N, C-alpha and C positions, 0 to 999 in steps of 0.2 A: 537062518534068516530069511530063507525062502517064503516060509509061512508070513513074515513081516511084509514081505513084497507083495504077496498075494492081498493081502487085508490092505495094503495103502493103495493098490491100484481099485479096488473095491470102492473104499471110502471115496477116491478121486472121480469115480463115475458116479456115485450119488451126489457130488458136490456138482459136477457138469450138470447133472438134471436140473438141480437148483438155479443153477445160471439162466438156464433156457426157458425160465417161466415167463419172462417178456421184459420188455424195456422199461416199464413203469414201475417196477419192482427192484430196480438195480440197485445194490448198496456197493459203495466204494470207500468206506472207511478204512484208512489204512494202517497196517501194522498191529492191529490187534491179535494176541496169542489167546484171550480168555473171554468169555461171554458169548452172547449170541452172534455178534459183528463179526467174530474170529472165525465164524463158520459159513455166513450168509455173505460177506463181503468179499467181492474178488479179490481184493487186497489184503485178505486177513490170513493169517498162518494158522487157522483151526485144522486144517487137512494134514500138516506136517507134525503138528503136535499128537493128533490120532495116530500117526505113523509111529511116533516115537513111543506112545503108550502100547501100541501093538506089538512093539519090540520086546516087551517087557519091563519096561521104565515105569516108574510111579511118579507122577507128576505132580507139582505143587506150584503155586505163586509166590514170589521172590517180592513182596511189597515191603518187607523190612530185612535187613540184613541182620542175622543173629550169629551167635557161636555155635549154636545147634545146627542151624544151615551147614555153616563152614564144615562141620564135621561129618554130616550124613549126605550131602549132596555130592554126586558125582559129575553131573553134567548139567551145564547152566546154558540156556538158549537166551541170548540176549538180543532182542528186537527193537531197537529206537524207533519211535513213531515218526521223530522228526528230526531237525538238524541241531537240536540244543545238545550241550556235552553234560555229561553225569557229572555229579559233584564228586571233588576230589576224595572224600572220605570213603565214598561207596569204591570209588576205582582203586584204593588202598586195600579196602577189603578184598576185593576180586584178587588182586596179587598175592595177598596172604593166602587166600584158598587155594589159589593155583600152587603155591609150595607147599600144600599138604600133602601132595604127590597123587598120581593118577587121576587127575582128574582133567575134562574136556569143556572148553569155553568155545560156543558157535557163536559168532557174530555176525548178525545179518544186516547190513549197512542200507538206510533207507535210499528210495528211489521216489521217481513222479509215478510210479503204479502202474498197472496193465489195463487201464481203461481203454484207451486206444485200440489196443489188440482185441480187446473183447469185442467192440462193435464191429470190428472188420470181420472177426472169424464167425461171429454169428450173424453176418449179414446175410449168407448166403443161405443160411436156415430158416430165416424170417420168411412170413408170407409175402407174397408179392406187392400187396398194398403198403407193407410197411419197411421195405427194404429203402426208400428213398429217408426215411426218418431214422434209419440206423446209419446211413451214409452221412446224414447232416450231424448226428451225435458225434461219430467218429471225427468229421472234421472239426466239430467244436471242442473235442477234447485234444485234439492234435494242436490247434491254437492255443489251448489253455497250458499244454506241455511246453510249447515253445516259449511262450511269456514267463512260465516259473522258472525256465532256465537261468532267465536274468535276475529274476526277483529273489529266489530261494537261496539261502546260503549255502556253503560247501558242508558235506557230513563231518561230523568230528571225527578227530584223530586222537589216538591216546598214544602212550609210551610204548606199546609192543608194536604197533602198525600204523601205516598212514595212509589215508582215502585221499586221492587225488580226482580232480574232475578233468574228463577228456576235453579238448579241443571240439570236437563233435561226436555226435552219439554213432557208435560201432556196432554193427549188426555182427553177432557172434558165427563165425564161419571157420571151417578148417581147425577146430578144436585140438589143440595138442596137450600133451601132460599125461602124468601117471593115472589120473582118473578118467582119460579121455574114453569115450565109448569104444569099445572093438567090434560090436556087433554093426554091420552096415544097416539094418533096420533102424537102430536107433539112431546111428548118425545122421540119415535122412530123413527121420519121422519129424524133425523140428522145422524143416524147409515144406513139409508135404502136408502136415495136418492143419497147422495153424500159425498165423506170424509170430514170430519171436521177438521179446523186447530189445530193444538195441541197450548197449551198454553205455552208462553215461559217467561212471565212475571205474576206477582201477585201484588195485592194491599196490602201493609204491613199495618196491623191495630194496631201493638204494639208499632210506633213510632207516633202514632197521638197528637196533640197538646192537653194541658189539658182543653181547653175552648171548643175542638170540640168534637163533638160525631160522632164515625164512625159505619154505619150500614152496615152488609154485606147483599147485597140483592140477588146474586147469587156465590156458590162455588161449588166446584168439591167434590166427595166423599172423597177426602184426605184432605179436609179442605182448598182447594187453592181458595181463595177469588179473583176474576175476574170482578165482577161488585160491588161497594161500593156506600154508599149515605153516604154525610159528612154534617152536620148540626153546627151550633153555636149559641151561645146566644147573640152574637154582630152582627150576621148578619140578623137579624130581619127578621125570616121566609125563608131566603134564602137558598139555598143548592147547594152541588156540587156532579154531578153524574160521577163516575170516571168507564172506561171501559179499562183495562188492554190490551186487544187484540183489536187491530184496525180492525183485518181482519173480525171480527164478524159483523162489519157495513158497510163493503165495497161492492160494486156492487156484487160480487162473492159472499160475506158471506150472503147476503140478499136473495138468492135463497133457502135457506134453511128454513124451518119452524119455528125451533126454534129460529134463529137470527131474523127472521121478527117478533116473539113475543116479542123478546128484545125491537127491535127499536118502537114497539107500545106502550111498557110500558114507554119506556123513554118519547116519546110524550106526552103520557097522563099525565106523572108526571109533565113536565113542564107547560102543559095548565091548570093543575089543581090549581096551585098556583097563577096564574093571569088569569082570564077567559075573560079579555076584553081588546082591544087594544094590541094583540100579535105581537110583533117585535122580531124577531131573527137575529141574527148577528153572522158571520161565519169567525173565525180568524184561518187564515191557515198560520201559519208562517213555514218558512224553515230555520231559524237561524239569520236572519237579524232582526236588531232592530227595535222595533215599535215606531213609534213618538207618543209623549203623547202632547197634547195641553191643557195647564189648561188656562182658561179665567182670573183667580183672578191674575195672576201674571203680569198683565199690559196690555197695548196695545199691539199688533202683531207688532214686528220689523223685516223688511224685512232683508233676509240675503241671500247669496249666488247669483243666478240668479234672485230673487226677485229684487235686487237692480237695475236691469235695467229698471224697470218699475216706479222708484220712479223719480218724478221731482226734478231736472231739468236734471238728468242723462239720463231720457227716451228720452228728445229731443236731446240730444247730440247723442244718441245711433242711433235715426231715421237718422239723417244727416250723421254718419259715416258708417251707411250702405248702405245709397244712394251713397257716395262716393265709399266705397269699389266697389260696381256694377260697377259704372263707368271706375276705375282702371280696373276691371278686363276685362271690354269689350275693354279698350285700349290695354290691352296685349294680348288680345285674337289673337291666331295666326290666319295667312289667306292662308288656303290651296289651291292648284293650282300650275299651271305652273308661274315661274317667269316672270315678263314682260322684253322686250329688250327695253332698253332706247336709245336714240340718242343722240349720244355725238358729238357736231358740236367743231371742231378745228380751232381754230384762226391763226395757225401757217401752214395753207397749201403751201407747195411751187409752186403748179400750179399756185395759184394766183400771185404769184411773178414773174412768168414767164409771164402771160399773161399782168402783168402791163409795164414789159419792153418790151415786144412786141408792146404795143398800144403806148408806149412813142417814141420807136424808128419809127414805122409807123407814127406816128404825125410828128417827125422831118424829114422825108424823107430818113430815113438811110436805106431802104430795100436794095439798090444795095451795099452797105457795110456789111449788115449781109449775104448776099448771097455769097459775096466774102470770109467772114471769114469762113462759114459754106464749102464752097468749097475747101478752102485751107485746113480744116481739113480733109475732107473726103480724099484729096489727099496725105497729109504728114503723118496722124496717120494710115488711114484704106488702103490707097494704090489703092484708086480707081480711074480710069481713064476717067469713062464715068457714067451716072447716073442723075437722075433727080437733084440732089444738086450739079453735077462737073460743073462747067464753061469753056468751053473750050477757052475762049479769056479773057484775064485778063484786068483788066481796067488798064489806066495809072497812074493812083492817087490812091493808096491804103491807103495814111497817114491818111485820116477821111473820113467822110460821104460825099457823091456826093453832097449832098444838105443839107443846114443849115437852121438853124431856123432864120429868120430875121424879124424885125418889120414890114418890107412890107408885108411878107407873113402874119403874124397875123392880120394886118390891111385889106389887100385885094387890096393895091393900088401897082400901079408900083413904083418900085424903079428908083430914076432918075439916068440917065446914066453918068458916070464919065470919063472924058478924061484920058489919060495914063499917063499924067504928074502929075495930082491932085492925091492927096492922100485922103483917107478917115478920117473924122473927129474922134476922138476917142468918143466912146459912153460914156456919161456922165452917172454917178452914178446916182441912183434914192435917191429922199431924203427919210430921214429917215420917214417924215410926210405922204409921199406920198404911197398909198397903189397899190402893184403891180396888173398889169393888170390880170384879170381872163383868165382862159384858155379857148380856142375857141374851140367850137365843129368841127367836121368834115364840116358841111354845111357851116361854117363861112370862112374855107379855101377854096382856089381857085383850089384845087387838088382833084379829085376824088378819093375816096378810093374803088379802085377796084381791088386789089393785095392783096396776102397773100404770106407767106415765102416759100410754097412749087412751087411756080413760076408759078400757073394756075391763070388765069383771074376768077374773081368772076361776076356771071352772075347779 
């Protein structure tokens, strides 16, 4: 175990160097046993956990209490982060775990932390221009601690032990008990190296159950017990080690030699119960209920989100997710400028004018149209000359000068008629006969080389 102690001191020195970086990077999160804050915070238990690992223990987190942990775990470090009580199912699991035999439970009761002691101890090492800031922060932390004493509730107690609050914080002095340090250097180191955290709570020995045996390991000169050992005839050589001040085993607390000796005593006691296959678990509850899994209660039944992985719901969920992705892609907005769509209108009046002009041109009514336009220009607009005004009026204005005759459509000359003969009436086409198709300009005998403006087409 001497090698364990050497590694523990090395780890503590490294953590102490981290604390001296500066006041702006100080982390004070309380009670963490895992994660980065467990090692960076002055109130974390990362150094204590590393010391347990250096002693040969394999560590693990206990986020779920199972039968496998009950069989394979030899040491449980229970470090609550606040004053909330653990759920009764988890407490019953711990009690049944103790009855397995040769088990050690280390309970670290929460307190107000070591922030005040940190500012006081580092103030002398700070630069001269920052000492006033360190003193101000120490005073503010001291005020917050006094206020929390009246607002924060009392730490929880369980059926194995009772934690009671002291009327006034008590400074640790004149330590007595089986675990009291015998080395004079260690006895006086706590007062000379850095200020110690006053005790706020004690472990009450008057309310212990009849079957349990409570042994005080460390107490002050006033008889305040702060480290005790609890055993029971029903536990088969299992034990509970209770520390009423969590700051004694925190990262900052382990910078003192007296607290280092306490941590070494706890590790030695846990390793002496079972010397082979050492497995340590860390229970770091913050008030939330821990799930207890009991294999004897039957096959595990899926619940909550686990139902999505059970057949045939899992197959439907896969298709539903795929369909949801497709719908999201359909509804995905398209960003950018909107496109201009070309709208083709079927009611363009210009097409009507072109059709009328083509029909009149085909029927030979160009002269008639020019006459009407000339009449409009003279009567309505009062013009007397211009490209659209005809100076000489035609003799016949009743109709177009050229009419559409069958002879013109067929391209043959119409027979000449005498003055006394009359033209026979045109026969009505039979209903069964199809009308003759319209003739193209090439089939007609007249060249189409004029337009409405009176100019000749080239």
